[in-house]
Backbone bond lengths (Angstrom), bond angles and torsions (degrees), N, CA, C in turn:
res aa  C-N    CA-C-N  psi(-1)  N-CA   C-N-CA  omega(-1)  CA-C   N-CA-C  phi
1 M - - - 1.456 - - 1.499 108.15 -
2 S 1.326 116.46 139.68 1.451 121.02 -179.23 1.553 108.12 -77.99
3 Q 1.361 113.91 162.45 1.472 119.79 178.49 1.546 108.85 -61.02
4 R 1.323 116.01 -37.45 1.453 120.06 -179.00 1.537 111.67 -59.26
5 G 1.343 117.56 -38.11 1.452 121.49 -179.63 1.522 110.87 -82.58
6 L 1.320 117.58 -20.52 1.471 120.74 -176.53 1.521 111.55 -75.94
7 I 1.296 118.49 -34.27 1.485 121.68 -177.24 1.520 111.63 -61.43
8 P 1.340 120.71 -52.84 1.454 119.45 176.24 1.552 113.65 -58.72
9 L 1.294 115.90 -35.46 1.478 119.56 178.12 1.492 110.02 -64.29
10 L 1.333 118.11 -46.55 1.458 122.11 179.30 1.529 111.32 -61.77
11 L 1.305 116.63 -41.28 1.475 120.40 179.71 1.554 109.62 -63.89
12 A 1.313 115.67 -41.30 1.509 119.57 178.66 1.541 110.64 -63.27
13 V 1.315 116.10 -41.61 1.494 119.08 178.93 1.505 110.60 -65.52
14 I 1.321 119.37 -41.47 1.452 122.53 178.47 1.505 109.72 -63.45
15 A 1.313 119.12 -46.33 1.458 122.20 178.08 1.500 111.81 -61.18
16 A 1.269 117.76 -40.79 1.456 120.81 179.66 1.561 110.57 -65.55
17 G 1.303 116.01 -38.45 1.469 119.78 177.49 1.501 111.51 -66.49
18 C 1.293 117.62 -39.65 1.477 122.16 178.00 1.498 110.40 -66.20
19 A 1.320 118.02 -39.84 1.456 120.61 -176.68 1.537 111.16 -68.31
20 A 1.322 116.31 -29.31 1.453 120.09 -176.08 1.520 112.43 -59.95
21 G 1.335 118.43 -32.28 1.455 121.73 -178.71 1.491 114.62 -87.56
22 L 1.340 117.97 -6.73 1.458 119.87 179.24 1.497 112.97 -89.75
23 P 1.299 118.19 129.99 1.503 119.83 179.25 1.545 111.37 -61.22
24 A 1.283 114.99 139.47 1.458 120.56 171.64 1.514 109.50 -73.49
25 P 1.319 117.89 146.44 1.468 119.12 176.70 1.540 111.96 -68.85
26 T 1.316 114.12 150.97 1.473 121.32 179.69 1.536 109.63 -116.97
27 A 1.344 114.51 170.20 1.463 118.35 174.36 1.493 111.39 -60.62
28 G 1.329 117.35 -36.65 1.475 120.81 175.94 1.507 112.62 -62.11
29 D 1.358 117.24 -36.68 1.457 121.11 178.64 1.535 107.71 -67.12
30 A 1.317 117.16 -41.21 1.460 119.44 -179.02 1.510 110.98 -66.45
31 S 1.282 117.20 -39.76 1.488 120.30 176.42 1.510 110.40 -62.47
32 R 1.338 117.27 -46.83 1.463 121.12 179.48 1.540 110.67 -61.40
33 A 1.319 116.33 -45.80 1.460 120.22 -178.22 1.498 113.40 -68.00
34 G 1.334 117.36 -28.60 1.446 121.67 -178.20 1.522 113.05 -61.10
35 Q 1.294 116.80 -25.81 1.445 120.95 177.76 1.527 112.32 -72.50
36 R 1.308 114.93 -28.22 1.461 120.85 -179.60 1.511 114.08 -105.29
37 F 1.293 116.14 -29.90 1.492 123.01 -176.85 1.523 107.11 -124.55
38 P 1.332 119.11 90.67 1.466 120.86 -178.08 1.549 111.24 -53.40
39 G 1.317 115.92 138.85 1.450 120.34 -179.60 1.505 114.27 86.58
40 A 1.347 116.92 4.45 1.473 119.45 179.80 1.536 108.96 -64.11
41 S 1.318 114.12 139.10 1.450 121.66 175.59 1.556 108.06 -147.15
42 V 1.300 116.63 167.37 1.435 118.02 178.01 1.541 109.84 -58.24
43 D 1.361 117.38 -41.73 1.469 119.63 -179.47 1.549 110.70 -62.64
44 R 1.290 117.17 -41.61 1.475 119.41 -179.05 1.519 110.51 -67.87
45 L 1.327 117.10 -39.85 1.470 119.10 177.32 1.526 109.62 -66.10
46 A 1.330 117.66 -37.94 1.489 120.20 178.29 1.529 109.78 -63.62
47 R 1.339 115.71 -37.79 1.495 119.31 176.15 1.533 108.82 -63.20
48 G 1.333 117.87 -40.32 1.463 119.94 178.05 1.500 111.80 -62.79
49 R 1.349 116.57 -39.04 1.467 121.42 178.18 1.538 110.41 -63.06
50 T 1.343 115.00 -45.41 1.477 120.06 -179.89 1.521 109.81 -62.07
51 L 1.330 117.63 -45.02 1.447 121.66 -179.46 1.545 110.14 -62.50
52 Y 1.308 117.16 -39.74 1.442 121.27 -179.90 1.527 109.90 -59.09
53 V 1.325 116.40 -46.07 1.440 121.15 179.99 1.509 110.96 -66.53
54 Q 1.331 117.43 -49.67 1.463 122.41 -174.64 1.540 110.77 -67.89
55 T 1.295 116.51 -36.06 1.466 120.57 -174.03 1.519 112.78 -84.76
56 C 1.297 116.97 -35.72 1.480 120.04 -167.74 1.523 113.33 -102.67
57 A 1.354 116.72 -35.52 1.487 119.11 -172.76 1.517 113.89 -66.35
58 G 1.286 117.94 -18.76 1.460 118.85 -179.19 1.546 112.77 -72.82
59 C 1.330 116.89 -19.06 1.467 119.58 -178.03 1.520 114.08 -111.98
60 H 1.312 118.05 -26.23 1.443 119.65 -179.76 1.520 110.36 -158.12
61 S 1.334 116.11 166.40 1.466 118.08 176.84 1.501 109.41 -69.34
62 L 1.320 114.63 147.37 1.474 119.76 -176.97 1.515 110.50 -81.04
63 K 1.307 114.72 142.36 1.441 120.33 175.53 1.546 106.79 -87.81
64 S 1.325 115.49 145.72 1.441 119.23 173.04 1.538 107.94 -63.74
65 P 1.327 118.79 146.19 1.450 119.37 -178.06 1.508 114.00 -57.07
66 D 1.357 118.51 -22.57 1.473 120.24 179.58 1.496 114.62 -93.57
67 E 1.353 117.23 3.57 1.476 120.52 176.44 1.520 114.16 -74.99
68 V 1.341 114.37 -22.69 1.452 120.90 -179.36 1.539 106.71 -114.92
69 P 1.313 119.46 135.62 1.444 119.22 176.17 1.546 109.89 -52.87
70 P 1.316 118.32 131.51 1.452 119.90 -174.27 1.502 115.79 -48.37
71 D 1.319 117.01 -39.72 1.478 119.17 -179.18 1.506 113.90 -70.76
72 Q 1.344 119.38 -10.04 1.463 121.68 178.81 1.528 113.91 -93.84
73 W 1.334 117.68 -10.23 1.457 119.18 -177.33 1.540 113.39 -59.76
74 A 1.316 116.28 -40.44 1.495 117.04 -178.23 1.523 110.59 -63.89
75 E 1.356 117.35 -37.33 1.456 120.04 179.45 1.529 110.14 -70.15
76 E 1.347 116.74 -39.03 1.486 120.11 177.08 1.529 109.91 -57.52
77 I 1.307 116.18 -45.22 1.466 121.08 -178.63 1.536 108.41 -67.09
78 A 1.287 119.67 -45.71 1.455 124.07 179.40 1.534 110.52 -58.58
79 E 1.333 116.23 -42.14 1.464 120.19 178.56 1.536 111.58 -63.45
80 M 1.313 116.90 -43.23 1.461 120.44 179.55 1.541 111.09 -63.11
81 R 1.299 115.87 -39.49 1.463 120.97 176.63 1.541 111.21 -65.50
82 R 1.318 114.37 -49.42 1.482 120.85 -174.58 1.563 111.27 -71.98
83 D 1.329 116.91 -49.91 1.471 121.81 -168.32 1.540 113.18 -91.81
84 H 1.310 115.79 -21.14 1.490 117.80 -173.07 1.529 111.98 -125.50
85 G 1.336 117.21 7.90 1.452 121.33 172.92 1.530 114.42 68.05
86 V 1.291 118.12 25.04 1.448 120.31 177.68 1.533 109.84 -63.53
87 A 1.345 117.27 124.41 1.440 120.64 -178.49 1.499 109.79 -87.79
88 L 1.348 114.53 103.45 1.440 123.69 -178.37 1.538 106.60 -152.80
89 D 1.337 113.74 122.91 1.462 117.82 -178.80 1.521 109.44 -74.93
90 D 1.323 115.74 170.36 1.487 120.88 -176.73 1.520 112.61 -60.36
91 D 1.343 117.53 -39.62 1.441 121.34 -179.33 1.559 109.99 -66.23
92 G 1.310 116.01 -41.77 1.465 120.56 177.07 1.537 112.03 -64.45
93 A 1.338 114.38 -41.31 1.458 119.53 178.66 1.550 110.46 -62.90
94 S 1.319 114.95 -39.65 1.461 119.46 179.05 1.549 111.34 -67.00
95 A 1.310 116.39 -43.03 1.476 119.74 178.52 1.543 110.02 -63.53
96 M 1.315 117.50 -42.55 1.456 120.04 178.53 1.507 111.72 -65.21
97 S 1.345 117.46 -41.98 1.466 121.24 177.18 1.524 111.23 -61.08
98 A 1.326 115.40 -42.06 1.490 118.83 -179.19 1.503 112.02 -64.36
99 Y 1.353 116.29 -42.44 1.482 119.89 176.52 1.493 110.37 -61.21
100 L 1.308 118.29 -51.49 1.476 122.12 -174.03 1.514 111.31 -65.53
101 W 1.372 115.68 -38.58 1.429 120.28 179.29 1.546 110.55 -66.73
102 A 1.334 117.62 -49.50 1.451 122.57 -177.39 1.525 113.73 -63.22
103 V 1.313 114.60 -50.28 1.460 118.85 -178.89 1.529 111.58 -69.93
104 G 1.330 115.78 -40.38 1.455 119.67 175.79 1.512 111.74 -59.35
105 T 1.290 117.19 -41.55 1.480 122.11 177.78 1.534 109.53 -61.75
106 R 1.329 117.19 -47.86 1.457 121.49 -179.90 1.518 111.47 -59.40
107 L 1.338 117.43 -46.56 1.450 121.04 -177.74 1.519 111.50 -65.62
108 R 1.317 116.74 -40.16 1.478 120.53 178.06 1.525 110.79 -65.54
109 E 1.311 118.08 -40.97 1.455 121.04 178.26 1.514 111.56 -63.63
110 A 1.337 116.46 -39.31 1.465 121.89 179.91 1.538 110.36 -64.97
111 R 1.318 117.52 -34.82 1.504 119.97 178.85 1.506 111.03 -68.01
112 V 1.306 117.38 -32.62 1.454 121.04 -175.06 1.529 111.43 -73.85
113 R 1.303 116.80 -28.38 1.475 121.07 -176.23 1.510 112.18 -70.60
């Protein structure tokens, strides 16, 4: 395999490894998120998870959704778009925010119990 073909393969392997540690969204996450993000569904949260991995893992290691206070995720994403040129449209940013907020909230609540 040429070096040109090896780079996309390595990026795909890295992204897959990063995704393995991220919790998949649940129906409970979608219900929780729906109060804050109208139209939230398991599929939309799963899209947010996929975008998080695809968009962010290429430049840095991914934070667990509960590493950042849930209400700060939208600003984190906005900052990456604004200050670091991350190419993500508004709908994708919203889906990513909803996933990180919902799953981060679930994980934080589980730690408190």
